[in-house]
C-alpha positions as CSV (number, residue, x, y, z in Angstrom):
1,M,36.6,222.9,160.4
2,T,39.0,223.7,162.7
3,E,38.2,225.4,166.3
4,N,37.4,229.1,166.3
5,H,40.6,230.7,167.5
6,S,43.3,232.9,166.2
7,F,46.2,231.6,164.4
8,F,48.4,233.2,167.0
9,E,46.9,231.2,169.6
10,R,47.8,227.8,168.2
11,P,50.5,226.0,170.6
12,N,53.3,225.7,168.3
13,V,53.1,229.1,166.6
14,K,56.2,231.4,167.3
15,K,55.1,234.9,167.8
16,E,57.2,238.0,167.3
17,T,56.9,241.6,166.6
18,I,58.4,242.9,163.3
19,Q,59.9,246.6,163.8
20,V,58.2,248.2,161.0
21,G,55.8,251.1,161.4
22,T,54.4,251.0,164.9
23,G,55.3,247.2,165.0
24,I,53.5,244.3,163.2
25,P,52.6,241.1,165.0
26,F,54.0,238.2,163.1
27,G,53.7,234.5,163.7
28,F,54.9,231.3,162.1
29,E,54.9,227.6,162.5
30,S,57.7,225.0,161.2
31,V,56.4,221.4,160.2
32,T,58.5,218.7,159.7
33,N,57.7,215.1,158.5
34,S,61.2,213.4,158.9
35,A,59.6,210.0,157.3
36,L,59.4,211.8,154.1
37,G,62.3,214.3,154.4
38,I,59.9,217.0,153.7
39,G,59.4,220.3,155.7
40,G,58.4,223.8,155.6
41,A,56.9,226.7,157.1
42,Y,53.7,229.0,157.2
43,G,52.6,232.1,159.0
44,T,50.8,235.5,158.7
45,W,51.3,239.1,160.0
46,G,49.2,241.8,161.4
47,E,46.2,242.1,163.8
48,S,43.7,239.3,164.2
49,Y,40.4,240.0,163.0
50,D,37.5,237.6,163.9
51,N,34.1,237.7,161.6
52,T,32.7,240.0,164.2
53,R,35.3,242.5,164.5
54,L,36.0,242.4,160.9
55,R,33.1,244.5,160.1
56,D,34.4,247.5,161.8
57,L,37.6,247.1,159.6
58,V,35.6,246.9,156.4
59,S,33.5,249.8,157.2
60,F,36.8,251.8,157.8
61,R,38.3,250.9,154.5
62,R,35.0,251.6,152.6
63,G,34.6,254.9,154.5
64,E,31.1,254.2,155.1
65,F,29.3,251.6,157.5
66,L,28.9,248.1,156.2
67,K,25.2,247.4,155.8
68,D,23.7,244.2,157.6
69,E,22.8,242.8,154.1
70,D,26.2,243.3,153.0
71,V,27.9,241.2,155.9
72,M,29.1,237.9,154.6
73,N,28.4,234.6,156.3
74,L,31.9,233.9,156.5
75,S,31.8,230.8,159.0
76,E,29.5,229.2,156.6
77,L,32.3,229.8,154.0
78,G,34.8,228.2,156.1
79,F,36.6,231.6,157.7
80,L,36.5,232.4,161.2
81,S,39.3,235.1,161.4
82,R,42.1,236.4,159.3
83,H,45.1,239.1,159.7
84,H,45.4,242.5,158.6
85,I,47.5,245.7,158.8
86,L,46.5,249.3,158.8
87,D,48.0,251.8,156.2
88,M,51.7,252.3,156.1
89,S,54.0,254.3,153.7
90,N,55.1,252.1,150.5
91,A,58.7,252.0,152.0
92,D,57.2,250.4,155.2
93,H,55.1,247.8,153.3
94,L,58.2,246.9,151.3
95,E,60.4,246.4,154.4
96,L,57.6,244.5,156.2
97,E,56.9,242.1,153.2
98,V,60.7,241.6,152.7
99,Q,61.3,240.8,156.2
100,V,58.4,238.3,156.4
101,G,59.5,236.7,153.1
102,A,63.1,236.3,154.0
103,R,62.1,234.8,157.2
104,M,59.8,232.3,155.8
105,L,62.6,231.2,153.4
106,L,64.8,230.8,156.2
107,E,62.3,228.9,158.6
108,A,61.4,226.4,155.6
109,A,65.0,225.8,154.7
110,R,65.7,224.9,158.3
111,A,62.5,222.7,158.6
112,N,64.1,220.7,155.6
113,G,67.4,220.6,157.3
114,W,69.1,222.8,154.7
115,D,71.3,225.9,155.1
116,A,69.8,229.0,153.0
117,A,73.0,229.0,151.1
118,D,72.4,225.4,149.8
119,V,68.9,226.3,148.4
120,D,69.2,226.0,144.6
121,A,65.9,227.6,143.5
122,V,62.9,229.5,144.9
123,L,59.7,229.6,143.2
124,I,57.0,232.2,144.8
125,G,53.3,232.7,143.9
126,M,52.0,236.3,144.5
127,S,48.8,237.9,143.4
128,G,50.0,241.5,143.8
129,P,53.8,241.9,144.7
130,V,54.9,244.8,146.7
131,S,57.9,245.2,144.3
132,H,58.7,243.6,140.8
133,D,61.9,242.2,142.3
134,Y,60.4,240.9,145.4
135,V,61.8,237.3,145.1
136,S,65.3,238.5,144.5
137,L,64.8,240.6,147.5
138,I,63.7,238.0,149.9
139,C,66.6,235.6,148.7
140,E,69.4,238.1,149.2
141,R,67.9,239.1,152.5
142,A,67.6,235.2,153.5
143,G,71.3,234.5,152.5
144,I,70.3,232.3,149.4
145,S,72.9,232.2,146.6
146,S,72.7,234.7,143.9
147,K,73.2,231.9,141.6
148,A,70.0,230.3,142.6
149,L,67.0,230.5,140.2
150,K,64.3,232.7,141.4
151,V,60.8,232.6,139.6
152,S,58.1,234.8,140.2
153,V,54.8,233.3,139.6
154,H,51.8,235.5,139.1
155,K,48.6,233.6,138.6
156,A,46.6,234.8,141.5
157,C,45.4,232.3,144.0
158,D,47.1,229.4,141.8
159,G,50.5,231.0,142.1
160,S,52.0,228.5,144.5
161,V,50.6,225.2,142.9
162,G,51.6,226.9,139.6
163,G,55.2,227.0,140.8
164,L,55.2,223.3,142.1
165,N,54.2,222.5,138.8
166,L,56.8,224.2,137.0
167,A,59.1,222.7,139.3
168,L,58.0,218.9,138.8
169,N,56.6,218.6,135.6
170,P,58.8,219.0,132.4
171,G,56.0,218.8,130.0
172,L,55.2,222.7,130.7
173,A,58.3,224.0,129.3
174,R,58.0,226.0,126.2
175,K,60.2,225.7,123.2
176,G,63.4,227.7,123.3
177,Q,63.0,228.2,127.1
178,M,64.5,226.9,130.1
179,N,63.0,223.5,131.2
180,I,62.6,224.2,134.8
181,A,61.5,220.8,136.0
182,E,64.4,219.4,134.2
183,E,66.9,221.9,135.4
184,L,65.6,221.4,139.1
185,L,65.7,217.7,139.2
186,G,67.3,216.3,142.3
187,K,68.1,219.8,143.7
188,K,67.1,222.0,147.0
189,V,63.9,223.9,146.0
190,L,61.7,226.3,148.1
191,V,58.1,226.8,146.7
192,G,55.5,228.7,148.1
193,G,53.1,231.8,148.3
194,I,53.6,235.1,150.1
195,E,50.5,237.2,149.9
196,G,50.4,240.7,151.6
197,L,46.5,240.9,150.9
198,S,45.8,243.3,153.4
199,R,47.9,245.8,151.7
200,F,46.5,244.6,148.0
201,T,42.9,245.3,149.1
202,S,43.4,248.3,151.4
203,T,42.4,250.7,148.4
204,S,39.5,248.5,147.4
205,R,35.9,249.4,148.1
206,D,34.6,246.1,147.2
207,K,32.7,244.7,150.0
208,Y,33.5,240.9,149.6
209,A,37.0,241.3,148.8
210,L,37.4,243.1,152.0
211,Q,35.7,240.5,153.9
212,L,37.3,237.4,152.3
213,F,41.0,238.1,152.1
214,G,44.0,238.2,154.5
215,N,47.6,238.1,154.8
216,A,49.8,234.9,155.0
217,A,52.5,232.8,153.6
218,G,53.4,229.2,153.4
219,V,56.7,227.8,151.9
220,I,57.7,224.0,151.4
221,G,61.0,222.2,150.7
222,V,61.1,220.1,147.6
223,V,63.6,217.7,146.0
224,P,62.0,217.1,142.6
225,G,62.2,213.4,141.7
226,E,63.2,212.4,145.2
227,T,60.8,213.7,148.0
228,F,58.2,214.9,145.5
229,K,57.9,212.3,142.5
230,F,55.9,213.8,139.5
231,L,53.1,211.3,138.3
232,V,50.5,213.2,136.2
233,G,49.6,216.8,135.7
234,K,48.5,219.8,133.6
235,N,47.9,223.5,133.7
236,Y,44.7,224.9,132.0
237,E,43.5,228.5,131.1
238,A,39.9,229.7,130.7
239,F,40.0,233.6,130.6
240,D,37.6,235.3,132.7
241,N,36.0,237.5,130.0
242,E,33.1,238.6,132.0
243,G,35.5,239.8,135.0
244,V,33.6,237.8,137.6
245,L,36.8,238.1,139.6
246,A,38.6,241.2,138.1
247,V,42.3,241.6,139.6
248,H,44.7,244.5,138.9
249,M,48.0,243.3,137.4
250,Y,50.8,245.0,139.8
251,Y,53.5,243.2,137.9
252,P,54.8,243.4,134.3
253,H,52.7,242.1,131.5
254,S,52.2,243.3,127.8
255,R,48.5,242.9,128.0
256,Q,48.7,241.0,125.1
257,T,48.2,237.2,124.4
258,E,50.8,235.0,122.3
259,S,50.3,231.6,120.9
260,G,46.8,231.1,122.3
261,S,48.1,231.7,126.0
262,N,47.5,234.4,128.5
263,L,50.8,233.5,130.3
264,E,54.0,235.7,129.5
265,I,57.4,233.9,130.6
266,T,60.1,236.3,130.7
267,Q,63.8,235.5,131.5
268,S,65.9,238.6,132.3
269,D,68.9,236.7,133.1
270,S,70.1,233.0,133.8
271,T,68.6,233.1,137.5
272,H,65.6,235.3,137.1
273,I,62.1,234.1,135.5
274,R,58.7,235.8,135.7
275,V,55.5,233.8,134.8
276,A,52.7,236.6,134.7
277,G,49.1,235.9,133.8
278,L,47.1,238.1,132.3
279,M,44.0,239.3,134.2
280,H,40.5,240.9,133.5
281,E,41.1,244.1,135.6
282,P,38.7,246.1,137.4
283,E,37.0,249.2,135.3
284,D,37.4,251.4,138.2
285,G,41.2,251.1,138.2
286,G,41.0,249.3,141.6
287,P,43.0,246.5,143.1
288,I,40.1,243.9,142.8
289,A,36.4,243.5,142.1
290,M,34.2,240.4,142.8
291,A,30.7,239.3,141.6
292,G,30.0,237.8,145.0
293,P,30.4,234.1,146.4
294,M,27.9,232.8,144.0
295,G,29.8,234.2,141.1
296,M,33.2,232.5,142.5
297,V,31.3,229.1,142.5
298,K,30.2,229.5,138.7
299,L,33.7,230.8,137.8
300,F,35.6,228.1,139.5
301,V,33.7,224.9,139.9
302,R,32.7,224.0,136.4
303,T,36.0,224.2,134.8
304,G,37.8,223.0,138.2
305,V,35.9,219.8,138.1
306,K,36.9,219.3,134.3
307,V,40.6,219.9,135.0
308,V,40.5,217.6,138.0
309,T,38.9,215.1,136.3
310,D,41.2,214.9,133.3
311,V,44.0,214.5,135.7
312,F,42.5,212.1,137.7
313,N,41.9,209.9,134.7
314,E,45.3,210.4,133.5
315,Y,46.5,209.3,137.0
316,A,44.0,206.1,137.0
317,E,45.7,205.2,133.3
318,L,49.1,205.4,134.7
319,M,48.6,203.2,137.6
320,N,47.1,200.5,135.5
321,K,50.3,200.8,133.4
322,L,52.2,200.3,136.6
323,G,50.2,197.4,137.7
324,T,48.9,199.1,140.8
325,P,45.3,199.9,139.8
326,E,44.1,200.0,143.4
327,K,46.4,202.8,144.4
328,K,44.4,205.7,145.4
329,I,44.9,209.3,145.9
330,S,45.6,209.8,149.5
331,V,44.3,213.2,149.9
332,G,43.8,216.4,148.0
333,I,45.4,219.6,148.8
334,V,43.0,222.0,147.5
335,H,43.1,225.7,147.4
336,H,40.8,227.3,150.2
337,A,38.8,230.0,148.0
338,N,36.1,229.1,150.3
339,Y,34.3,226.0,151.8
340,K,31.2,226.1,149.5
341,I,33.1,225.9,146.4
342,N,35.3,222.9,147.7
343,Q,32.3,221.0,149.2
344,L,30.3,221.5,145.5
345,K,33.8,220.6,143.8
346,A,33.7,217.3,145.7
347,K,30.0,216.4,145.2
348,Q,30.2,217.0,141.5
349,L,33.6,214.8,141.4
350,Q,31.6,212.1,143.4
351,G,28.7,212.2,140.9
352,T,31.4,211.2,138.2
353,G,32.7,208.4,140.5
354,I,36.0,210.3,141.6
355,E,36.3,210.5,145.4
356,F,39.3,211.5,147.7
357,P,39.6,213.4,150.8
358,M,39.5,217.1,150.6
359,P,40.0,218.2,154.3
360,W,39.1,221.9,155.0
361,L,42.1,223.1,157.1
362,M,42.1,226.8,157.3
363,S,39.3,228.5,159.5
364,D,41.7,230.5,161.3
365,F,42.8,232.2,158.0
366,G,40.5,234.2,155.4
367,N,41.3,233.2,151.6
368,V,45.0,233.9,151.5
369,S,45.3,233.2,147.7
370,A,48.7,231.7,146.7
371,A,49.5,230.9,150.3
372,S,46.6,228.8,150.8
373,N,47.7,225.3,149.0
374,M,51.0,225.4,150.9
375,I,49.4,225.8,154.2
376,V,46.9,223.2,153.7
377,F,49.8,220.9,152.6
378,L,51.8,221.8,155.8
379,R,48.8,221.2,158.0
380,Q,48.3,217.7,156.4
381,L,51.8,216.9,156.1
382,P,52.3,215.0,159.5
383,K,49.5,212.5,158.2
384,I,51.1,211.7,155.0
385,K,53.1,208.7,154.7
386,A,55.9,207.5,152.6
387,G,54.6,206.3,149.2
388,D,51.2,208.3,149.6
389,N,50.0,209.8,146.2
390,V,48.8,213.4,146.7
391,L,46.8,215.6,144.3
392,F,47.6,219.3,144.3
393,D,44.7,221.4,143.0
394,G,45.4,225.1,142.3
395,F,43.0,227.6,140.9
396,G,42.8,231.3,140.7
397,A,41.6,234.5,138.8
398,G,42.5,235.0,135.3
399,T,41.3,232.2,135.3
400,Y,44.1,229.7,135.8
401,Y,44.4,226.2,136.7
402,D,47.1,223.7,137.9
403,V,46.5,220.2,139.1
404,L,49.2,217.6,139.6
405,A,49.5,214.0,141.3
406,V,53.0,213.3,143.1
407,T,54.1,210.5,145.2
408,M,55.6,211.6,148.5
409,G,58.8,210.7,150.3
410,A,62.5,210.1,149.7
């Protein structure tokens, strides 16, 4: 794990104050690997809370002192600090997150050497969007063309990898709907996750959620078929009937299922698509309810190992067909739900003979949901070489899984 310090203290982070409310601290870092032709930006907003100071914030949110026995060992779970904002009006929340989102799109485009006006599509994962038209709002504010494709992906923590899978994997298209991967082949695409989880969890009394989650965003530049070449991948659903991780749907969904899928894909016009995942919602009407760390392990590890194994086996078959059976996965970009989940996942995969590096790279954030994989990728990006095969592993409440392998580099 990385050293114990606030994200804002990293040497390459640019720090500013967003003039909303009383002024919100904002910082971001841009990353470019010119050898690959790939770049992006990631960052966060709000005040930094280390694990000790977090207790006071959680007590304030709950309206009662957090008991010793309810304090999680967050460092053991891989988290040393995270970022939160205090309560604001709905209008201020919207303006803040639109400013953050637009800035992240602009900085990610610049990291790839693109003008915002040249971006052809934007796919953003969000667990609890601040508005239904958030992606359109941030694209407009960033100066991205009104003709660019805009895709909102609501699959909880799996949102950004779900978006990447849609952008690269032509096999995900449904009959009668746009094949997003075919549409975006060779085009300039921004893919990411933008998560205002401090706002999302602020009305919750769940002692686990209030300690685990924080704000963050990560956006990367993708040219499907060129800088990111799709190899194999799949998405998978295993509905959380027990509500081990229940999440309120702050986005349109009929709450019905069609054709055996819990995903509703709607297209309001030629440039706006919404991918909305059905969730088991909290019984008390709150934003989130968690069964605790061990509940998360049971929820995600067993099925997650199965999905990764399926994709890995497809990858091995493809390498054999290509005459490169020795070609390994260079690194796994795995959602950082918590360190124990990733450790156990790696151990169980090793037990079946599957092994690849799965670095833990986010101790200065909490669980930041759909922003997680993009931040991990950008922190690993300087070490990735042209021709490396990389596996993306996304998973989130619902329960939704997206796993895919790609070859990197123009």
